[in-house]
C-alpha positions in Angstrom: 0.0 0.0 0.0 1.3 3.4 -1.0 0.3 6.5 0.9 0.4 10.2 0.1 0.3 13.1 2.5 -0.4 16.7 1.5 0.1 19.6 3.9 2.9 19.5 6.5 2.0 22.3 8.9 1.8 21.9 12.7 -0.6 18.9 12.5 0.2 17.4 9.1 3.9 17.1 9.7 3.4 15.2 12.9 0.7 12.9 11.4 2.8 12.1 8.4 5.8 11.4 10.6 3.8 8.8 12.5 3.1 7.0 9.2 6.7 7.1 8.0 8.1 5.9 11.4 5.6 3.0 11.3 7.2 1.8 8.1 4.5 3.0 5.7 5.5 4.0 2.2 4.7 7.7 2.1 5.1 10.4 -0.5 4.8 13.9 0.8 4.1 17.4 -0.6 3.9 20.8 0.9 3.4 24.2 -0.6 6.7 25.3 1.1 8.8 22.4 -0.2 11.5 22.9 2.5 9.1 21.4 5.1 9.4 18.1 3.4 13.1 17.7 4.3 12.7 16.2 7.8 10.3 13.6 6.5 12.5 12.7 3.5 15.3 12.2 6.0 13.1 9.7 7.8 12.5 7.8 4.6 9.6 9.5 2.8 9.6 10.4 -0.8 8.9 13.9 -2.0 6.8 14.9 -5.0 6.7 18.3 -6.6 2.9 18.6 -6.9 -0.3 17.2 -5.3 -1.2 15.8 -8.8 1.8 13.5 -8.7 1.1 12.3 -5.1 -2.5 11.5 -5.9 -1.5 9.7 -9.1 0.9 7.4 -7.3 -0.6 6.8 -3.9 -3.3 4.2 -3.2 -4.6 6.6 -0.5 -3.7 10.3 -0.3 -4.3 12.1 3.0 -4.6 15.9 3.2 -4.3 18.3 6.1 -4.6 22.0 5.3 -5.8 25.1 7.1 -9.3 26.0 5.8 -11.9 25.5 3.1 -10.2 27.7 0.6 -6.9 25.8 1.0 -8.8 22.5 0.7 -10.5 23.6 -2.6 -7.2 24.9 -4.1 -5.5 21.6 -3.2 -8.2 19.6 -4.9 -9.1 21.8 -7.9 -5.8 23.6 -8.7 -4.1 23.1 -12.0 -1.6 20.6 -10.4 -4.0 19.5 -7.8 -5.5 16.2 -6.6 -8.1 16.0 -9.3 -5.5 16.3 -12.0 -3.8 13.1 -10.8 -6.4 10.9 -9.0 -8.3 8.2 -10.8 -10.1 4.9 -10.5 -9.0 2.7 -7.6 -7.5 5.6 -5.7 -8.7 7.1 -2.4 -8.6 10.7 -1.1 -9.0 11.4 2.6 -9.2 15.1 3.5 -8.5 15.5 7.2 -8.8 19.3 7.2 -11.5 21.1 9.2 -13.8 22.7 6.6 -17.5 23.1 6.2 -19.9 20.4 5.0 -20.4 22.2 1.6 -16.7 22.1 0.9 -16.5 18.4 1.8 -19.4 17.6 -0.5 -17.9 19.6 -3.4 -14.5 17.9 -3.1 -16.2 14.5 -2.6 -18.4 14.8 -5.7 -15.4 15.9 -7.8 -13.3 13.0 -6.6 -16.1 10.5 -7.3 -16.5 11.9 -10.8 -12.9 10.9 -11.4 -13.8 7.3 -10.5 -12.0 7.5 -7.1 -13.3 7.3 -3.6 -13.5 10.1 -0.9 -13.5 10.3 2.8 -13.6 13.3 5.0 -11.8 12.7 8.3 -11.2 15.8 10.4 -9.5 15.2 13.7 -10.0 16.3 17.3 -6.7 17.1 18.9 -3.7 19.5 18.6 0.1 19.3 18.3 0.9 16.9 21.1 -1.8 14.4 20.3 -0.7 14.5 16.7 2.9 13.7 17.9 1.7 10.9 20.2 -0.8 9.4 17.8 -3.7 10.1 20.1 -6.0 12.1 17.8 -9.7 11.3 17.5 -10.6 10.8 13.8 -14.1 11.7 12.7 -14.6 10.1 9.3 -17.5 10.1 6.8 -18.0 9.1 3.2 -16.9 5.9 1.4 -17.1 3.1 4.0 -14.8 0.8 2.1 -12.2 3.5 2.0 -12.6 4.0 5.7 -11.8 0.3 6.3 -8.8 0.5 4.0 -7.5 3.6 5.8 -7.8 2.2 9.3 -4.2 1.0 9.5 -3.1 4.5 8.9 -5.7 6.0 11.2 -4.5 3.6 13.9 -1.1 5.2 13.7 -2.4 8.7 13.8 -5.2 8.4 16.4 -6.4 6.6 19.5 -10.0 6.3 18.2 -11.7 6.5 14.8 -15.4 6.9 14.2 -17.3 6.3 11.0 -20.2 8.8 10.9 -22.0 8.1 7.6 -22.4 10.3 4.6 -20.0 13.1 3.7 -20.6 16.2 5.8 -21.3 14.3 9.1 -17.6 14.1 10.0 -17.2 17.9 9.5 -20.4 18.5 11.5 -19.1 16.4 14.4 -15.8 18.3 14.3 -17.6 21.6 14.5 -19.7 20.4 17.4 -16.5 19.3 19.2 -14.8 22.6 18.6 -17.8 24.6 19.7 -17.2 23.1 23.2 -13.4 23.5 23.0 -13.7 27.2 22.1 -16.2 27.9 24.8 -14.1 26.1 27.4 -11.0 27.9 26.4 -12.7 31.3 26.6 -14.4 30.6 29.9 -11.2 29.4 31.5 -9.6 32.7 30.6 -12.6 34.5 32.1 -12.3 32.5 35.3 -8.6 33.2 35.8 -9.1 36.8 35.0 -11.9 37.2 37.5 -10.0 35.1 40.1 -7.1 37.4 39.7 -9.2 40.5 40.3 -10.5 38.8 43.4 -7.0 38.2 44.7 -7.2 34.5 44.2 -3.9 32.9 43.0 -4.4 31.4 39.6 -2.6 28.2 40.6 -5.2 27.7 43.3 -8.1 28.3 41.0 -6.7 25.6 38.7 -6.1 23.3 41.6 -9.7 23.6 42.8 -11.0 23.1 39.3 -8.9 20.0 39.0 -10.5 18.4 42.0 -14.1 18.6 40.8 -16.4 17.5 38.0 -14.9 20.2 35.7 -11.5 18.7 35.7 -10.2 18.0 32.2 -6.9 17.7 30.4 -7.2 21.0 28.5 -7.5 23.1 31.7 -4.4 21.3 33.0 -2.4 22.3 29.9 -3.8 25.6 29.0 -4.3 27.0 32.5 -0.6 27.1 33.4 0.1 28.6 29.9 -2.3 31.4 30.6 -0.8 32.1 34.0 2.7 32.1 32.5 1.7 34.3 29.6 2.9 31.5 27.3 1.1 31.4 24.0 3.5 29.0 22.2 1.3 27.7 19.4 -0.2 24.2 19.6 -3.5 25.2 18.0 -3.4 28.6 16.3 -6.0 31.1 17.4 -6.8 31.9 13.8 -7.9 28.3 13.2 -10.2 28.3 16.2 -11.8 31.6 15.0 -12.3 29.9 11.6 -13.9 26.8 13.2 -16.3 29.0 15.3 -17.2 31.0 12.3 -18.1 27.8 10.4 -20.0 26.6 13.4 -22.2 29.7 13.7 -22.9 29.5 10.0 -23.9 25.9 10.4 -26.3 26.9 13.2 -27.8 29.6 11.0 -28.3 27.1 8.1 -30.1 24.6 10.4 -32.1 27.2 12.3 -30.4 26.4 15.6 -29.7 29.3 17.9 -26.1 29.3 19.3 -26.0 32.4 21.5 -22.9 31.3 23.6 -21.0 30.1 20.5 -21.7 33.4 18.8 -20.4 35.4 21.8 -17.3 33.2 22.0 -16.7 33.6 18.3 -16.9 37.4 18.7 -14.2 37.3 21.5 -11.9 35.1 19.3 -12.6 37.6 16.4 -11.5 40.4 18.6 -8.3 38.6 19.5 -7.7 37.8 15.8 -8.2 41.5 14.9 -5.6 42.4 17.6 -3.0 40.4 15.7 -3.0 37.3 17.8 -4.0 34.8 15.1 -0.6 33.0 14.9 -0.5 32.5 18.7 -2.1 29.6 20.6 -5.8 29.6 21.4 -4.7 30.4 25.0 -4.0 33.9 23.7 -7.8 34.5 23.6 -7.4 35.6 27.3 -5.7 38.8 25.8 -9.0 39.7 24.2 -11.1 39.4 27.4 
């Protein structure tokens, strides 16, 4: 089995590394070709275009930043559609919107190939450790074929049905993540104004029903003013924007999500987009 991997940013580079180190035959591509070097040193091949990766690989994975990047990767002159054909599979692991997934999926199917969307829940460290949660939807046979790779990249994989459902699940998950991140910042800010040491606030939270791994990681970062990027704030703003749009399309009110999105939007406008989502506290 030959695999391709397109997009070697914070997440994609670590996910592809997991595959190469597991002994899989992987061909990689990235818009900035210099980012391929570390993977080539581990044993991956490098291709000059997404077209060549998709033409060679049995399954091509993609991990890019947003819907526009996903569409360009697929429909560009040297993109996936120019190379993929019958018998091939394309798995887009980017977080996009359902309409983008359907558009890509229909175009891939029209080339006689199979499509799976598979956004992930998790950030840099889970990508390094292979503990992502993979939310797949689309061609079920391709899902089964991709499982050995998913097992290297994640601790759990879910098959959720037709294209769009994986994306919807990811947006539901990040709705909760974004709200938790923002409310943790509020809690630490209010506690500080009350004269409560932030470390003690976190310790109390860790002893109750609200204890969770994210507070354990992001809380100390906030207190230390450390916004080293694990999950860029600009991507969370994008995810919350897509979530509020989904709510509008379905007639579901999301008042808290809309408020949280506005706060992330304020932080983005303040130039914090490249920093970690913990930087949202600077916009509170």
